[in-house]
N, C-alpha and C positions, 0 to 999 in steps of 0.2 A: 344632627348627630348621624342620622342614617346616610346623608350625603357624604359626610366626612369619612365614614367607614367605607363607603363605596369607592370614593376617590383613592383612599389609602390602599384598598385591596387591588384596585386596577394599577396603581403605581408600583406595587410590589409583586405583581404577577410575574411569574417566570415563564420563559418560552418553553413550549413542549419539546421534549427530547425525543429524537428519532431512535428507533431500536429495530433490531433484526427480528425475523421470524414471521413476517406477514407477507404473503404472496397474494397479489390481486391479479385477476385475469388468467389467461392461459399461460402455457410455458413460455419462458423468455426466449427471444431470438439470440443467436450467438452474437456476442458483443466483444469487440477487441478491447483488451484492457492494457493500460500502460504499466509495465513492470519496471520497478526501480530497485536498485541502481543498475545502470547498464552502460555499456561502452559500444559505440557505433564505429565501424571501420569499413572502408570501401576502396576498391580499385576500379579500373575500367571494366573489369569482368564481373566482379562479385561485390555484394554488399553484405556485411556481417554485423549482427547485433549480438553482443554477449551480455547475458543477464545472470546475475548472481542471486541465488536463493539460499535458503538455510543449509542445504546439503550438496548443491551442485551448481555448475555453470551450465546454462542453457544457451546454445549457440543457434541463432537463426540465420540461415544462409539463403540469399536471394540473388537472382541474376540482376545485375545493376541496370541493364537496359530495359528489361521487361518487368522487373519486380516479381518474376515467377520463382517459387521456391526451388532450390537446387537439392535434388535427392541423389542418392547413391554416391555420395562423396566420401572420401577418407578424410576425416577431421581429427586433428590431434593437437595437443599442446606439448611443446618440447622445451627442455632446458638443456644445459650443457651436457648432462650425463643421463638424462631420462626422457622418455617419450610416452605419453598416455593417449591412447586412442579413445575417441568419443563413440558413444552408442547412438545409432540412428533411431529417432523416434517417429520419423515420417514427416512428410510435407516440409522438408528443409529444416527440421529441428534436430539438434544433436545435443547429447547430455554427457557432461564430464563430472564425475563425483569429485568434490573438493578434497576429500581425504587422500585421493590418489595423485593429486597434482604435485609436481615437484616444488620444493621450497625455493624461494628467491624471486627477484624482480625481473630478471632477464628471461622472460618467457616468449616463445614464438607460437603463434596460432598458425597451423599449417592446414591448408585445404587442397585436396587433390581430386580433380575430376578425370574424365576419360582422356582428354588430350591437353590438359592444362594443370598448372600448379600455382598456388598463391601462398604467400607467407606474410604474416603481420606481426609486428612487435606488439605484445600484449601486456598491459598492466591490469592486474585483477581489479574489478570494480570493488569498492568498499562494501562491507556487509550492510544490509539494509538496517536503518534505524528502527527501533521498536516503535511502531505506530499504534500500539494498543491504547485506547482511551484510558485516561486516569480514573475513570468512573464518574459518578455524579457528586463527588465530594465538594466540588466548587459551589454547588447550590445549597448545601446545608447551612452555611452561615447566614445567607440571605433568607432562607426558609425559617430558621430559628428566630431571626430578628423580626420578620413579618409576623410570625405567630405570637411573639412576645408583645408587639405593638397592638395586635388585634385583641389579645386577651386583656391588655391594659385598657383599651377603649371599651370593651364589653364591661369591664369592672367599673369604669367611670360612669358608664350609662346606667348600670345597675344601682350604684350609689345615688345618682341623681334621681332616679325613679323613687327610691325609698324615701329620700328627703321630701319629695313633692307630696307623697302620700301622708307623711307624718305631720 
């Protein structure tokens, strides 16, 4: 009986769920993260990655040959009747608030350096899908079934013991 209960408990064991909030060791080093959704564009002079977050477009501009960030650029998105300038955040990163962008699909991303100018046709990246976990609700049916089986086995064992004593 004990072996059966042990095997059953091991078979129904759920994997441990990871959670946030625990830091081990010293401060973490700077780590590059992949941001989605994004659009990558390039020419012979410049490489641009456009990332959409909840409130803005972030534009990362690098020199195509050396991959060095391009600073002090005039970055803008233009449509037929409107042009919106991006705010420089430093190290080749520029920010455009989504609510200021012109409506429509025919957008142009314009970059202007000291002696050069580039323009790219831009389709806005789709908004990021909500990647929040659905919670631990998937484990509840399994946990309830395991608990019911375990209680049934304990009950059967208890009844058997009482019959042996009588």
